[in-house]
C-alpha positions as CSV (number, residue, x, y, z in Angstrom):
1,M,39.3,-3.7,7.5
2,R,36.3,-5.0,9.3
3,H,33.1,-6.6,7.8
4,S,29.9,-8.3,8.9
5,C,29.7,-11.0,6.4
6,I,29.7,-13.7,9.2
7,P,26.9,-16.3,8.7
8,V,27.3,-18.0,12.0
9,N,23.5,-18.3,12.8
10,L,22.7,-19.1,9.1
11,S,25.1,-22.1,9.0
12,S,23.6,-23.2,12.5
13,I,20.2,-23.1,11.0
14,N,21.3,-25.0,7.9
15,E,22.4,-28.0,10.1
16,K,18.8,-28.3,11.3
17,L,16.9,-27.9,8.2
18,T,14.3,-30.6,7.4
19,A,13.8,-32.1,4.1
20,T,10.5,-30.3,3.5
21,Q,12.1,-26.9,4.4
22,R,14.9,-27.7,2.1
23,A,12.6,-28.5,-0.7
24,H,10.8,-25.1,-0.3
25,I,14.0,-23.0,-0.1
26,E,15.3,-25.1,-3.0
27,C,12.6,-23.2,-5.3
28,T,14.2,-19.8,-4.4
29,P,17.1,-17.9,-6.1
30,F,19.1,-18.3,-2.8
31,K,18.9,-22.1,-2.5
32,W,22.6,-22.2,-2.4
33,A,22.6,-20.4,1.0
34,M,21.6,-23.7,2.7
35,D,25.1,-25.2,2.0
36,I,27.0,-22.1,3.5
37,S,28.9,-23.1,6.6
38,N,31.0,-21.1,9.1
39,K,34.2,-22.7,8.2
40,F,35.3,-19.8,5.9
41,S,37.2,-16.7,7.0
42,I,37.8,-13.5,5.2
43,S,41.2,-12.0,5.0
44,G,41.2,-8.5,6.5
45,G,44.5,-7.7,5.0
46,L,43.1,-8.6,1.6
47,L,40.0,-6.4,2.1
48,W,42.3,-3.5,3.1
49,E,44.4,-4.0,0.0
50,L,41.3,-4.3,-2.3
51,V,39.6,-1.2,-0.8
52,S,42.8,1.0,-1.2
53,R,43.0,-0.1,-4.9
54,W,39.3,0.4,-5.7
55,D,38.6,2.8,-8.7
56,V,35.3,4.5,-8.3
57,R,34.9,5.5,-11.9
58,S,35.6,2.3,-13.7
59,R,34.4,-0.1,-10.9
60,G,37.5,-2.2,-10.7
61,F,40.7,-2.6,-8.9
62,R,44.2,-1.0,-9.7
63,V,46.6,-3.7,-10.4
64,R,49.8,-2.3,-11.6
65,D,49.4,-0.2,-14.7
66,R,45.8,-1.4,-15.3
67,I,42.2,-1.7,-14.0
68,V,40.9,-5.2,-13.5
69,P,37.1,-5.0,-13.5
70,F,34.7,-6.0,-10.9
71,T,31.4,-7.1,-12.7
72,L,28.1,-8.6,-12.4
73,V,29.5,-11.7,-13.9
74,D,31.7,-12.2,-10.8
75,V,28.5,-12.2,-8.7
76,S,26.8,-14.8,-10.9
77,F,29.9,-17.1,-10.6
78,T,30.1,-16.5,-6.9
79,F,26.5,-17.0,-5.8
80,G,24.8,-18.6,-8.7
81,L,22.4,-15.8,-9.1
82,S,20.6,-15.3,-12.4
83,I,21.5,-12.5,-14.8
84,V,17.8,-11.9,-15.9
85,G,14.9,-10.3,-13.8
86,K,13.3,-7.0,-13.0
87,F,15.3,-4.3,-11.2
88,L,14.6,-3.9,-7.4
89,V,14.1,-0.7,-5.7
90,V,15.1,-0.3,-2.1
91,E,12.1,0.3,0.2
92,E,13.0,0.1,3.9
93,D,10.4,0.0,6.7
94,Q,7.5,-1.0,4.5
95,Q,4.6,-2.7,6.1
96,C,4.2,-6.2,5.0
97,Q,3.4,-9.7,6.1
98,T,7.0,-10.6,6.8
99,L,7.5,-7.6,8.9
100,D,4.3,-8.3,10.8
101,L,5.7,-11.5,11.9
102,F,7.7,-9.5,14.6
103,K,4.7,-7.9,16.1
104,G,6.3,-4.7,17.3
105,P,9.7,-5.6,18.6
106,E,12.8,-4.3,16.6
107,V,14.0,-6.6,14.0
108,T,17.3,-7.9,14.9
109,I,19.3,-11.2,14.3
110,N,18.2,-12.6,17.7
111,N,14.5,-11.8,17.0
112,I,14.8,-13.5,13.6
113,R,16.1,-16.6,15.4
114,K,13.3,-16.6,18.0
115,Q,10.7,-16.3,15.1
116,L,12.3,-19.2,13.2
117,R,11.8,-21.4,16.3
118,C,8.3,-20.2,16.7
119,H,7.3,-20.7,12.9
120,K,9.3,-23.9,12.2
121,K,5.9,-25.7,11.5
122,K,4.5,-22.8,9.4
123,L,6.5,-23.6,6.3
124,V,5.8,-20.4,4.4
125,N,6.6,-18.0,7.3
126,F,9.7,-20.1,8.1
127,V,11.1,-19.8,4.7
128,R,10.5,-16.1,4.8
129,L,12.3,-15.7,7.9
130,Y,15.2,-17.8,6.6
131,M,15.5,-15.7,3.6
132,L,15.6,-12.7,5.9
133,L,18.5,-14.2,8.0
134,A,20.4,-15.0,4.8
135,F,19.9,-11.3,3.7
136,T,21.1,-10.1,7.0
137,E,24.2,-12.2,7.7
138,F,25.4,-13.0,4.1
139,Y,24.0,-11.1,1.1
140,F,23.4,-7.7,2.6
141,P,25.2,-7.5,5.9
142,K,25.6,-4.1,7.7
143,T,27.8,-2.6,10.4
144,G,26.8,-3.7,14.0
145,N,24.7,-6.6,12.6
146,K,21.9,-4.4,11.7
147,V,19.1,-5.9,9.7
148,F,18.6,-4.5,6.1
149,T,14.9,-4.5,5.4
150,G,15.2,-2.9,2.1
151,F,13.9,-6.0,0.3
152,I,11.8,-7.5,3.0
153,K,8.6,-6.8,1.2
154,Q,9.6,-9.1,-1.7
155,L,9.6,-12.0,0.7
156,D,5.8,-11.9,1.0
157,D,5.5,-13.5,-2.4
158,L,8.0,-16.2,-2.4
159,D,7.0,-17.6,-5.8
160,S,8.0,-14.2,-7.5
161,L,11.5,-14.1,-6.2
162,D,12.8,-15.4,-9.4
163,A,11.3,-12.6,-11.4
164,H,13.7,-10.1,-9.9
165,S,17.6,-9.5,-10.6
166,W,19.0,-10.2,-7.2
167,R,22.5,-10.2,-8.5
168,I,22.3,-6.6,-9.4
169,V,21.2,-5.5,-5.9
170,V,24.0,-7.8,-4.3
171,Y,26.5,-6.1,-6.6
172,N,25.3,-2.6,-5.9
173,F,25.2,-3.1,-2.3
174,V,28.9,-4.0,-2.1
175,V,29.9,-1.5,-4.6
176,S,28.3,1.4,-2.9
177,S,30.3,0.5,0.3
178,L,33.5,0.2,-1.8
179,C,32.9,3.6,-3.2
180,E,32.6,5.1,0.3
181,S,35.6,3.3,1.8
182,P,38.4,5.3,0.1
183,F,37.1,8.6,1.4
184,V,37.1,7.0,4.9
185,L,40.7,6.0,4.5
186,K,41.7,9.4,3.4
187,K,40.0,11.1,6.4
188,G,42.3,8.9,8.8
189,K,39.4,7.2,10.5
190,N,40.6,4.7,13.2
191,K,40.2,1.0,12.7
192,A,36.9,0.7,14.5
193,Q,35.4,3.0,11.8
194,R,36.8,1.2,8.7
195,H,34.0,-1.1,8.0
196,L,32.9,-2.6,4.8
197,N,29.2,-3.3,4.2
198,G,27.8,-5.9,1.8
199,C,28.9,-9.4,1.1
200,A,32.8,-9.2,1.5
201,A,33.0,-13.0,0.6
202,I,32.6,-12.0,-3.1
203,L,35.9,-9.9,-2.9
204,Q,38.0,-12.8,-1.6
205,I,36.6,-15.0,-4.5
206,W,37.4,-12.1,-6.9
207,A,41.1,-12.1,-5.8
208,F,41.1,-15.9,-6.2
209,N,39.6,-15.8,-9.6
210,H,41.5,-12.8,-11.2
211,L,44.8,-13.0,-9.3
212,S,45.1,-16.6,-8.1
213,L,45.4,-15.4,-4.4
214,G,44.8,-18.2,-2.0
215,K,44.4,-22.0,-2.2
216,A,41.2,-24.0,-3.2
217,P,40.0,-26.7,-1.1
218,A,41.7,-30.1,-1.9
219,V,38.2,-31.8,-1.9
220,S,35.0,-30.2,-2.3
221,R,31.3,-31.5,-2.8
222,F,30.4,-28.6,-5.0
223,S,31.2,-27.6,-8.4
224,F,29.0,-24.4,-8.4
225,P,28.7,-21.7,-7.3
226,R,32.2,-20.8,-6.2
227,V,31.3,-19.6,-2.8
228,L,31.0,-23.1,-1.7
229,N,34.6,-23.8,-3.0
230,W,36.0,-21.3,-0.4
231,P,39.6,-20.2,-1.2
232,V,41.8,-20.1,1.9
233,I,44.1,-16.9,2.1
234,S,46.5,-17.0,5.0
235,M,48.9,-14.5,4.0
236,Q,50.4,-11.4,5.8
237,K,49.8,-8.0,4.4
238,K,53.2,-7.5,2.8
239,N,52.8,-10.8,1.0
240,I,49.5,-9.7,-0.3
241,E,50.9,-6.6,-1.7
242,K,53.6,-8.5,-3.5
243,A,51.1,-10.9,-5.0
244,F,49.3,-7.8,-6.5
245,E,52.5,-6.8,-8.1
246,K,53.8,-10.1,-9.2
247,N,50.7,-12.6,-9.8
248,M,49.4,-13.1,-13.2
249,I,46.3,-11.0,-14.0
250,I,43.1,-12.8,-15.2
251,D,40.7,-10.3,-16.9
252,K,37.9,-12.7,-17.8
253,V,36.4,-15.4,-15.5
254,V,37.0,-18.8,-17.1
255,A,34.4,-21.5,-16.4
256,T,35.2,-25.1,-15.8
257,E,33.6,-28.1,-17.7
258,E,31.3,-28.8,-14.7
259,E,30.2,-25.1,-14.5
260,L,29.2,-25.0,-18.2
261,K,26.5,-27.4,-17.4
262,Y,24.6,-24.6,-15.7
263,D,22.4,-22.2,-17.8
264,I,23.4,-19.4,-15.4
265,V,27.1,-19.8,-16.2
266,N,26.5,-19.8,-20.0
267,A,24.3,-16.7,-19.9
268,A,27.0,-15.0,-17.6
269,L,29.8,-15.8,-20.0
270,F,27.8,-14.5,-23.0
271,Q,27.4,-11.2,-21.0
272,Q,30.9,-11.2,-19.9
273,G,32.0,-11.1,-23.7
274,Q,30.0,-7.9,-24.0
275,E,31.3,-6.4,-20.7
276,F,34.9,-7.2,-21.7
277,V,34.5,-5.3,-24.9
278,D,33.1,-2.3,-23.1
279,V,36.2,-2.5,-20.7
280,I,38.6,-2.6,-23.7
281,D,36.9,0.3,-25.2
282,Y,37.1,2.1,-21.9
283,H,40.8,1.6,-21.6
284,R,41.2,2.6,-25.2
285,L,39.6,5.9,-24.7
286,V,41.5,6.5,-21.6
287,A,44.7,5.9,-23.5
288,E,43.6,8.2,-26.4
289,N,42.5,10.9,-24.0
290,K,46.0,10.7,-22.3
291,D,47.6,11.0,-25.7
292,F,45.6,14.1,-26.6
293,K,46.3,15.7,-23.3
294,E,50.1,15.1,-23.8
295,R,49.9,16.7,-27.3
296,I,48.0,19.6,-26.0
297,A,50.4,20.2,-23.2
298,V,53.3,20.3,-25.6
299,L,51.5,22.7,-28.0
300,E,50.7,24.9,-24.9
301,H,54.3,24.7,-23.8
302,E,55.6,25.9,-27.4
303,V,53.0,28.7,-27.5
304,R,54.1,29.8,-24.1
305,M,57.7,29.8,-25.1
306,M,57.0,31.8,-28.2
307,K,55.1,34.5,-26.2
308,E,58.0,34.8,-23.7
309,A,60.5,35.0,-26.5
310,R,58.4,37.9,-28.1
311,V,58.2,39.7,-24.9
312,N,61.9,39.4,-23.8
313,T,63.3,40.0,-27.3
314,P,63.4,43.9,-28.4
315,F,62.7,43.1,-32.0
316,E,62.0,46.7,-33.3
317,D,65.1,48.0,-31.5
318,E,67.3,45.5,-33.1
319,V,66.0,46.4,-36.5
320,V,66.6,50.1,-36.0
321,Q,70.0,49.4,-34.6
322,D,70.9,47.2,-37.6
323,D,69.6,50.1,-39.9
324,R,71.9,52.7,-38.1
325,Q,74.9,50.4,-38.3
326,L,74.2,50.2,-42.1
327,V,74.0,53.9,-42.6
328,D,77.3,54.3,-40.5
329,F,79.0,51.9,-42.6
330,I,78.3,53.7,-45.9
331,T,81.0,56.5,-46.6
332,E,80.2,60.0,-48.2
333,D,81.7,59.0,-51.5
334,E,79.5,56.0,-51.6
335,V,76.5,58.1,-51.0
336,G,77.1,60.1,-54.1
337,T,77.7,57.0,-56.2
338,L,74.6,55.4,-54.8
339,V,72.5,58.6,-55.7
340,G,73.9,58.7,-59.1
341,Y,73.3,55.0,-59.5
342,V,69.8,55.2,-58.3
343,G,69.0,58.3,-60.6
344,H,70.6,56.8,-63.7
345,N,68.1,54.6,-65.6
346,T,64.8,55.6,-64.1
347,P,62.2,57.0,-66.5
348,F,61.5,60.1,-64.3
349,N,65.2,61.0,-64.4
350,D,65.4,60.3,-68.2
351,D,62.7,62.9,-68.7
352,V,64.6,65.5,-66.7
353,N,67.8,64.9,-68.4
354,G,66.1,65.0,-71.8
355,A,64.6,68.4,-70.9
356,E,67.9,69.7,-69.8
357,N,69.7,68.7,-72.9
358,Q,66.9,70.3,-75.0
359,S,67.4,73.7,-73.2
360,K,71.0,73.4,-73.5
361,S,70.8,72.8,-77.2
362,K,68.5,76.0,-77.7
363,S,71.0,78.1,-75.6
364,N,73.1,80.9,-77.4
365,M,75.0,84.0,-76.6
366,A,72.1,86.3,-76.4
367,T,70.3,84.0,-73.8
368,R,73.4,83.5,-71.7
369,M,74.1,87.3,-71.8
370,R,70.6,88.1,-70.7
371,K,70.8,85.5,-67.8
372,K,74.3,86.5,-66.8
373,P,75.3,89.9,-68.1
374,R,78.9,90.8,-68.0
375,K,80.1,93.5,-65.5
376,C,82.0,96.4,-67.0
377,G,85.1,97.2,-65.0
378,K,87.3,100.4,-65.0
379,R,89.6,100.5,-68.0
380,T,93.2,101.4,-67.6
381,R,95.8,102.2,-70.3
382,M,99.1,100.6,-70.1
383,N,102.1,102.2,-71.3
384,L,104.7,99.7,-73.0
């Protein structure tokens, strides 16, 4: 995985800064850029692993069965950028005093270096150009060393730089590239097209903070920010994969005693507490949603099985067949018995029987003869 976070020219300029120039740059939010050297290297294998594990929805990296978040707090600890400030809007190719310093030529890294040499005695212009070089090579690097001019207009007023929330734009710049990279990998782009925009340095520091990947320098002049304590990662890709599967996961960034002396760190830790609660709620909702989906799937399966059973089972035919078997099982004698039993004690049959008995009690010889008169046959005389 390629990247453009290679501050070669910036580190070269840092070695030649005068005390006056340093004093003016010290008043900006990017004062730590003066201590950046070209001695750090970013692991391409680590970037590849992180990009392949990036989760677009939750803005974190998949490590085993969980998502480890990548947040604004990581930016604050890495670069020492404040959490307060106004939101910045990207406005490229805007006419401004800083852009007018180039007087027509395309803004490139080489042109920035030339203008720095020309304005080394013009302090305000020098600081503006220095900030632009820091943006281009470190904070907002792009493919092919293209100069990102989206925030060049803000360099006109150096005193108001602190009024903006720079950590948000640094964070969003690298996150937008992370969100695009997985689609590039799925399309099977060749290695030359697999490029990560933004400050890739923060990703290596993230891996060091959250997975203990790499080794911190034995001796360091700086306690804060963490980009100045550059962790060295000299591992093969297969060992990096194993580290993601075995190393202990650290969800929350923990500050050292020296870091707690900085207001930026304390403010970031306070915000981290709120963000961590949001992350926990997110994982809880995901788990509940998964549970509901499983329960719904079980119910849908049961309903589907019931429907199939109803279609495949001839219920009515079975009932009719059972009735026929019952009828065939009863004999003719039992039918008579059942008929007599059924009509024995019912009120209707009692009335009928009573009427019949009453008619029988009124019957006599005269009535019987009228109904069935006797037939007269031929009489014969018998001689005894």
